[in-house]
N, C-alpha and C positions, 0 to 999 in steps of 0.2 A: 531122633530129630535133632536133639541138643547137641548131641557129640558131632554131628555132621555140621552144624553152625559153627560149633567152636573150632572145627578144622578149617572150615571156609574162611574165618575172619583171619588167622595168621597167613594163610596162603594169599588171601587178597592183599593184605598189607604188604607182604613181601613182593608180590608182583607191581604193586603200585611203587614200591621204592626202587625196583630195579627199572622201572620204565622212566621213571622221573630222573633218576641217575644218567640214564643213558640219554635222554634228551639233554640234559644239562651239559653232560661231556661234548655231545655232537655240537651243541651250540658254542661250547668252548673252542673247540677245534676251528670251528668256522670263523669265529672271531680272531684267533690267533693267526689266520691266513693273512691279514693286512694289520701290522703293527708298527709302531715308531718306537726309536730309542730315543728318549730325552734323558740327558745327563747319566747315561749308562745304565738306564733303567727301562725296561720293556714295558709299553703301554699300549693298549688298543683304543682308536677312536671310539668304537662302539662295542661294548661288551655284552652280546646277545645272553649270556646264562642269566643274568639279572632279571631281563624281562622273561625269560622262560620260567624261572623260579617264582616270580611273582605270579604268573599265569596259573602255574600248577595249584599255587596255594589258594589263588580264587576259585578254582575249579574243584579241588579235592579238601581243602582245609588243611589245617594245621599237621594232619597225619603225612603231609608230603615233605615234612622238614627233613626227614632221615635221607631221602632220595636226594634232597639237594646238598646234604654234608656230604653224602659219599660221591657225587657228581663232581663237587669242588675239590674233594681230596683226589679223585684222579685227575682232574685237571692241573692241579697245581704239582702233583708228582710227575706228570708227562713232560712239563717244560722245565723242571729244575730238581736238582738233588735234594733229597731230605734234608731239611735243616730245623732248627728250633722254631723259627719264625711260621713253619707250615702249619702248624696247629692253630696259631693265632690267627693267620690268614683264611683258614677254613671255618674258624668260629665267626670271624667277622663276615665272610661271603654267606654264611648261613642265617645269622642273627638279622642281617640287613634287609632281606626280603621278608623275613617274618615280621619284623617291625613295621614294615611298609604295609603288610596284609592287615595286621592288627590296627593301624591307623585308619586305612581304608574302610574297615567294618565299622570302626568307631563312629565315623561320619556318615553311615549309610550309604557307603558306594555301591553303584548298581554296575554288574558286570556288561551291560548292553551299551554304557556311557550315553545315556538318552538325555542326559541333563548337563548344563553348562557345569554346574558344580561337581558332577563327577571328573570331567576334565580338568578343572582345577585342583580336586583332590588327587589325582594321579599325578600332575605336574609337581605340586609344591610339598604334599605329604609323602608320596611313594618316591618320587623320583629325586627332588633335591634335598628332602631332610632325611628320609632313612638311609639314602646311599652314603650320606656322610659317615655312617658307621664303618661300612666297610673300606671307604678310602682311608680314614683316619687310622684305623686300626693297622691295615696293611702296611702304609707307608712308614708308621711309627716303629713297627717291629723290624722293619727292614733297616731303618736307622739304629735301633737298638742293637741289633746282631750285626752291625758293621757291613751290611750289603749296601747301604747307601750313605753317602757323607750327610751330615747333620745340616750344612749349609744349602743342602739340594732339596730339602723337605718341601719348600713352598714352590718349587718348580714341578716336581713329580706329583704332588697331592692334588692340585687341580685337574690334572690330566687323568688321573686315576678316578677322582670323583666324576668328573663329566662322563668319562667313558662308562661307569655303571650307570649313571642316570640316563645316559642315551638309551641304554639297553631297555629300561623302562619305559622310557616315552615313545619307542618304535615298536619293539618286538611285542611287549604286553598289549597294547592296542590291537596290534595285528593279529594275534591270537584270539583275543576277544571277540573281534569282528568276525573270524573264520569260522568260531564256534557257533555264533548266532546267525550266520548268514543261510541263506536258503540254496539247498544243493538239490538239483543243478539249478544254476541261474537261469531266469527266464529267457527265452530264446529271442523275445522280441527286441532286446537291448544288443544283441550281438554286433550288430554294424556300429552302433555307438561304441562299444568297447573296443571294436577293432580300430576305428579311426581315431580314438583317444590314445591307444597303444601305439599307433603310427607316429602320433605327434610326440610321445614320450621319447621312443626311439631317434627321433629327428632333433629334438631340441636338448635333451638331456646331454648328450655327447657334445654338443657345441658349447653349451654352458660349463660343463666341467673339464674339458679338454684344451678348449681353445686357450691360448697365451693370452688372450685379452680378458681380462675380469667380465665375465658375463654370467656370474652366478645367480644375479637378480632375475634372469629371465626363467627360472624355475618357479617362481611365486605364481604366475597366471596359471600354471600348470595344476599347482596345489589347489587354488582356488576352484577351477573347474571341477577338478575330481571330487572335492568337498560338496559342491553344489549338486553334481550329478550323481554320485555315487555314495556319499556321506562317508562314514568311518572307513569302511572297507577299501573305497578307492582311494581315498586320501593317504592312508597309511600305507597301502602298497606303492603308491606314488613315492611318498616319502622314503621308503626302504630303497627303492632303486635309486633315487637320487642321491642316498647318503651313500650307497655303495659306490657308485660312481665317482662321487667325491672323494671318499677315501681312497679308492685307487689311484686318483690323480695326486693326492696328498703322500701316499707312501712312496710313489715313482718321482716325486717332485717335479711334476709335469704340469702344464695349463696355468691356471692361476696360483699354483704353489710353487711355481718355477723360481729358482734363486733366493728362496727363503731359508732362514736357519731352521732347525728342527724344532726349536720352541716356537717360533713365529709360525711355522706349518700347523703345529699342534692347536695352537691359540685361533688361528684363522679357521681350520677345519671345524674344531668343536664350536665355535660362535656360529657358523654356518649351519652345521647341524642341528645345533640347539634351536636356533631361531625358526629353521625350516620344520621341525618336529613340533614346536608350540603352535605354529600358524595351522598345521594341518590338524592336529589334535582338538584345539580348541575351536577352530572355525568348524569343523565337521560336528562337534557337541553341540554348538549352537543351532546349526542348522537342523539336526536330528530333535533337539527340544522344540522348536518352532513347528516343525512338521507334525510332531505329535500333538502339540497344542492345537494346531488348525484341524487335525482330524478329529480330537476330542469336540472341539466347538461345531463341526460338521455333523457329527453323530447326535449331539444334543439338539441341533435345529431339526434334524431329521425327523426325531421322536417326538419334537414340539408340533411339527407338521402333521404328523400322523393322528396326535390327540385332537389338534383343532379340527382336522377332517372328519373324524368321527363325531365331535360336537356338532359341527354345522349340518352334518346328515341326519343327527338324531338317533344315532346308534350307540350302543354301550362301547366305551373305549376298549382298546385291545388289551388283553391279559397280560400280566406281567409274567416274562419268561422266565424269573427266578423263583416265583412262587407259585404260578399257574392260577392266581385268583385275578378277578377283575381290579383294575386300578381304581375304580370308582365311578359312581353315576356321573351324569353331567352336572347335576346340582352340587354332588360332593367336590367335584373338581372345580367349580366356580366359587365354592364357598358359601352356597345357600343350603338351606334345610328344606325338608318337605313340609310345606304349610298350606293349609285350605286358602282358596281364593276368597277376594274381599266379597263380603254378602253371603258366605256359605258358613254354616256350622256343622260340626261334627256331630252325626247321629248315633243315639244311643243304641243300645239293644233292646230295651224294654219299652220304647216309645219314640216320640220325637221332642226335639226341643222346640219350645214356641218361638216363633220369629221375634226379632226386636221390634221397638217400635217405629223405629225408622223404616223396617223391612215389611211391616203389615200393609195390606193392600188398603186403598184409600176407597172408600163406597160413598157414593152422591148421598147427602141427607135429603129430609124433607123439602119440598119447594118453599121458598120464602114467598110471602104475599108480597105482590107488586105494589 
């Protein structure tokens, strides 16, 4: 039995590594479908592999790091010839999500994003802070190896940083919501889902493809998605909007027409960042409020059951955790069993004489008139 377990552990680790690397590589190829050239450097407005890497770490722990490194190597080699900066970029792309994972675990992050603090941690620790590592290491190595002029550092670095951060802000919450969602979804909400999908199909192309700047029209959709479908609905909506905006930006059409490459990147990343923050934090607030209301309703229901048993003179219901009665009526009210006034406990060998105040008064001899 020990030998079988020892064989299964390396096989399971190898399988996990291959699966994580395949997911990372597939997300990287999808991200490269829409890219922009800023000062002769290729950048992506959204880099999905960072979100996939962080989600895999949250699901499987630190043992997923080797798959992330292997997937990053495959992506880098597929888009450029091997050069000395490859190993440094590979290290930065691996260390950044690992640091994001460690920071989230340090603050007690919950994968269901059921608290507002979880949304803040994902935004400021995982996306904005940890992704500084990959962007700084990658751009500095390009400068040191002569692939990028030194005076272009502050043009390329923000684009790289925001692209990695956007992968965490959009892809990671979507994967976390997909894992925690109920499958299949309840059929009672299909009509609402269909109506909302039609609204997205009508409004999002209008906002992202129209030459008039109408990008602000997507925010009511995000708010409705967060109110009705919480994290899963808001992040799906944010992903679709971000993809459509990225298509418009890479084609230089709609609200991005006539802008320089740097202006296109700045406008697109500002829009994607504001939209992702709105969807993520709003859905986290709504989820936390609903969980709090559900807890209060459950506590009130238990209190009503206890009061009903007290008024009916019945013993309270048993504790489902221990199977023992929760207590008698007097114990629940804070009283002890005491004899009533005028009564005394009776001994086993005889009776206790009544007190002076309790003795029966008998009429005395008649007094002479």
